[in-house]
Z-matrix of the N, CA and C atoms (Angstrom, degrees):
N
C 1 1.444
C 2 1.522 1 107.21
N 3 1.315 2 115.70 1 134.18
C 4 1.451 3 122.12 2 177.61
C 5 1.524 4 108.92 3 -116.28
N 6 1.329 5 117.41 4 147.30
C 7 1.461 6 120.38 5 175.64
C 8 1.512 7 111.22 6 115.06
N 9 1.315 8 115.46 7 -167.82
C 10 1.460 9 122.23 8 178.29
C 11 1.516 10 108.80 9 -112.46
N 12 1.321 11 117.03 10 179.36
C 13 1.457 12 119.58 11 178.62
C 14 1.524 13 111.48 12 -66.46
N 15 1.333 14 117.33 13 -25.53
C 16 1.462 15 121.02 14 179.53
C 17 1.531 16 111.63 15 -78.61
N 18 1.308 17 117.06 16 -31.58
C 19 1.463 18 121.36 17 -178.08
C 20 1.519 19 107.86 18 -136.19
N 21 1.294 20 116.02 19 114.60
C 22 1.457 21 120.55 20 -179.77
C 23 1.518 22 109.93 21 -111.88
N 24 1.314 23 115.90 22 135.83
C 25 1.450 24 122.02 23 173.06
C 26 1.512 25 107.07 24 -130.26
N 27 1.301 26 116.35 25 140.81
C 28 1.449 27 120.87 26 177.67
C 29 1.514 28 107.82 27 -113.37
N 30 1.316 29 115.37 28 142.11
C 31 1.447 30 120.41 29 178.49
C 32 1.524 31 108.65 30 -142.96
N 33 1.295 32 115.48 31 159.64
C 34 1.458 33 121.27 32 177.46
C 35 1.525 34 106.17 33 -116.64
N 36 1.319 35 115.46 34 128.43
C 37 1.456 36 120.25 35 179.49
C 38 1.521 37 108.60 36 -135.47
N 39 1.309 38 115.67 37 160.02
C 40 1.456 39 119.79 38 175.54
C 41 1.507 40 112.42 39 133.53
N 42 1.325 41 114.45 40 176.65
C 43 1.456 42 121.34 41 -175.97
C 44 1.513 43 114.18 42 -61.87
N 45 1.328 44 116.94 43 -39.96
C 46 1.465 45 120.01 44 -178.97
C 47 1.519 46 110.74 45 -64.99
N 48 1.325 47 116.34 46 -41.37
C 49 1.463 48 120.56 47 179.47
C 50 1.526 49 110.04 48 -67.01
N 51 1.315 50 117.39 49 -40.78
C 52 1.471 51 120.32 50 177.45
C 53 1.521 52 111.02 51 -61.75
N 54 1.323 53 116.86 52 -44.40
C 55 1.465 54 120.22 53 179.28
C 56 1.524 55 110.66 54 -62.92
N 57 1.324 56 117.70 55 -43.37
C 58 1.465 57 120.85 56 178.92
C 59 1.523 58 110.79 57 -59.39
N 60 1.316 59 116.94 58 -41.34
C 61 1.465 60 120.92 59 178.50
C 62 1.527 61 111.05 60 -63.66
N 63 1.315 62 116.61 61 -40.82
C 64 1.468 63 120.18 62 -179.66
C 65 1.523 64 111.95 63 -69.96
N 66 1.322 65 117.36 64 -36.70
C 67 1.471 66 120.26 65 175.84
C 68 1.529 67 109.23 66 -67.00
N 69 1.324 68 117.37 67 -38.52
C 70 1.474 69 120.05 68 177.69
C 71 1.522 70 110.12 69 -60.46
N 72 1.332 71 117.33 70 -38.97
C 73 1.468 72 120.24 71 177.70
C 74 1.528 73 111.54 72 -64.67
N 75 1.329 74 117.19 73 -29.60
C 76 1.470 75 120.34 74 178.92
C 77 1.525 76 111.91 75 -66.13
N 78 1.343 77 117.78 76 -20.88
C 79 1.468 78 118.65 77 178.53
C 80 1.519 79 110.15 78 -58.16
N 81 1.323 80 117.27 79 -37.15
C 82 1.472 81 120.93 80 178.87
C 83 1.520 82 110.93 81 -70.37
N 84 1.323 83 116.62 82 -41.21
C 85 1.466 84 120.34 83 -179.69
C 86 1.523 85 111.39 84 -63.36
N 87 1.326 86 117.08 85 -35.61
C 88 1.467 87 121.58 86 -179.24
C 89 1.522 88 112.41 87 -94.76
N 90 1.334 89 117.99 88 -7.32
C 91 1.459 90 120.37 89 -178.38
C 92 1.520 91 112.92 90 67.51
N 93 1.315 92 116.83 91 35.61
C 94 1.465 93 122.05 92 -177.68
C 95 1.520 94 110.38 93 -118.46
N 96 1.322 95 116.69 94 153.08
C 97 1.453 96 121.57 95 178.74
C 98 1.514 97 113.44 96 -79.17
N 99 1.334 98 117.05 97 -34.87
C 100 1.467 99 121.70 98 -178.03
C 101 1.524 100 109.55 99 -144.47
N 102 1.321 101 115.09 100 136.91
C 103 1.454 102 121.70 101 174.84
C 104 1.511 103 108.90 102 -127.67
N 105 1.318 104 115.99 103 148.60
C 106 1.457 105 121.01 104 173.45
C 107 1.527 106 108.33 105 -128.88
N 108 1.320 107 115.76 106 152.32
C 109 1.458 108 121.36 107 177.39
C 110 1.529 109 109.31 108 -84.47
N 111 1.327 110 115.82 109 172.39
C 112 1.467 111 120.12 110 175.96
C 113 1.529 112 110.95 111 -59.74
N 114 1.337 113 116.46 112 -38.14
C 115 1.470 114 119.87 113 -179.17
C 116 1.523 115 111.01 114 -62.34
N 117 1.323 116 116.64 115 -42.47
C 118 1.468 117 120.10 116 179.04
C 119 1.519 118 109.81 117 -70.86
N 120 1.309 119 116.55 118 -41.96
C 121 1.467 120 120.82 119 179.28
C 122 1.519 121 111.29 120 -53.94
N 123 1.328 122 116.63 121 -40.61
C 124 1.456 123 121.15 122 -179.94
C 125 1.516 124 114.23 123 -64.49
N 126 1.323 125 117.65 124 -20.09
C 127 1.466 126 122.53 125 -178.62
C 128 1.530 127 113.04 126 -99.25
N 129 1.330 128 117.18 127 -11.88
C 130 1.467 129 120.44 128 -175.98
C 131 1.519 130 112.77 129 -75.58
N 132 1.307 131 114.42 130 153.28
C 133 1.456 132 122.25 131 170.31
C 134 1.532 133 107.42 132 -58.19
N 135 1.319 134 119.12 133 133.25
C 136 1.468 135 120.69 134 -177.13
C 137 1.538 136 114.05 135 -64.69
N 138 1.320 137 117.37 136 -9.17
C 139 1.469 138 118.85 137 178.10
C 140 1.520 139 112.73 138 -77.67
N 141 1.344 140 118.65 139 -11.27
C 142 1.459 141 119.86 140 173.80
C 143 1.515 142 108.50 141 -68.29
N 144 1.328 143 116.68 142 132.19
C 145 1.462 144 121.35 143 176.26
C 146 1.523 145 107.89 144 -90.68
N 147 1.319 146 115.84 145 121.67
C 148 1.450 147 121.85 146 -178.65
C 149 1.517 148 109.91 147 -124.35
N 150 1.325 149 115.52 148 148.00
C 151 1.458 150 121.94 149 176.22
C 152 1.525 151 107.41 150 -123.09
N 153 1.323 152 117.45 151 127.43
C 154 1.459 153 121.94 152 -179.56
C 155 1.524 154 110.04 153 -67.16
N 156 1.312 155 115.55 154 134.82
C 157 1.456 156 122.96 155 174.70
C 158 1.527 157 108.05 156 -101.21
N 159 1.323 158 117.34 157 158.49
C 160 1.471 159 118.38 158 177.60
C 161 1.528 160 110.17 159 -63.70
N 162 1.334 161 117.39 160 137.47
C 163 1.466 162 118.86 161 176.18
C 164 1.528 163 109.96 162 -56.15
N 165 1.322 164 115.84 163 137.70
C 166 1.461 165 122.15 164 -173.77
C 167 1.521 166 109.53 165 -130.09
N 168 1.335 167 116.01 166 141.16
C 169 1.461 168 120.69 167 176.83
C 170 1.523 169 109.57 168 -63.93
N 171 1.326 170 115.10 169 133.67
C 172 1.463 171 122.42 170 178.19
C 173 1.522 172 106.99 171 -128.53
N 174 1.319 173 115.99 172 128.73
C 175 1.461 174 120.71 173 -179.62
C 176 1.534 175 109.75 174 -56.33
N 177 1.323 176 115.61 175 133.34
C 178 1.460 177 120.59 176 178.95
C 179 1.518 178 114.45 177 89.51
N 180 1.334 179 116.98 178 -2.84
C 181 1.468 180 121.19 179 179.45
C 182 1.526 181 107.02 180 -120.23
N 183 1.326 182 116.93 181 129.02
C 184 1.464 183 121.68 182 -173.37
C 185 1.527 184 113.29 183 -62.96
N 186 1.311 185 117.14 184 -44.61
C 187 1.467 186 121.79 185 -175.83
C 188 1.535 187 109.75 186 -106.47
N 189 1.340 188 117.53 187 153.76
C 190 1.467 189 119.06 188 174.02
C 191 1.527 190 110.38 189 -54.93
N 192 1.312 191 116.34 190 138.63
C 193 1.459 192 121.78 191 -173.53
C 194 1.525 193 111.37 192 -94.87
N 195 1.351 194 116.42 193 123.38
C 196 1.459 195 118.45 194 172.65
C 197 1.532 196 109.36 195 -76.09
N 198 1.306 197 116.00 196 138.17
C 199 1.460 198 121.56 197 174.52
C 200 1.526 199 108.07 198 -131.99
N 201 1.326 200 115.26 199 168.69
C 202 1.461 201 121.69 200 -177.37
C 203 1.521 202 108.40 201 -135.57
N 204 1.320 203 115.59 202 132.01
C 205 1.461 204 121.07 203 178.29
C 206 1.523 205 109.32 204 -84.37
N 207 1.312 206 115.83 205 136.18
C 208 1.452 207 122.15 206 177.39
C 209 1.519 208 108.70 207 -82.08
N 210 1.326 209 117.30 208 121.53
C 211 1.465 210 121.50 209 -176.36
C 212 1.510 211 113.56 210 -116.35
N 213 1.315 212 118.76 211 -0.40
C 214 1.450 213 119.59 212 177.91
C 215 1.516 214 112.38 213 149.21
N 216 1.324 215 113.42 214 -174.12
C 217 1.452 216 121.03 215 -177.83
C 218 1.519 217 107.78 216 -141.14
N 219 1.320 218 116.34 217 127.46
C 220 1.460 219 121.07 218 -179.23
C 221 1.525 220 109.09 219 -89.77
N 222 1.312 221 116.87 220 128.47
C 223 1.471 222 121.18 221 -178.89
C 224 1.497 223 111.36 222 -78.97
């Protein structure tokens, strides 16, 4: 929590938030509306249709990061 008792603001900080922001920026580089990481992909319902994107360098991550574009959901 940041601020005083009269004015409170909440913010989220940390490595996970930084990574999410950097993956969001990759949507522009890949021309995609939504991307998910391998970690998120592993938790998704298998009915989500995903397409692998080329691994891309992400600041703060040692190896190029594989991401997957969300292409739909099978009913």
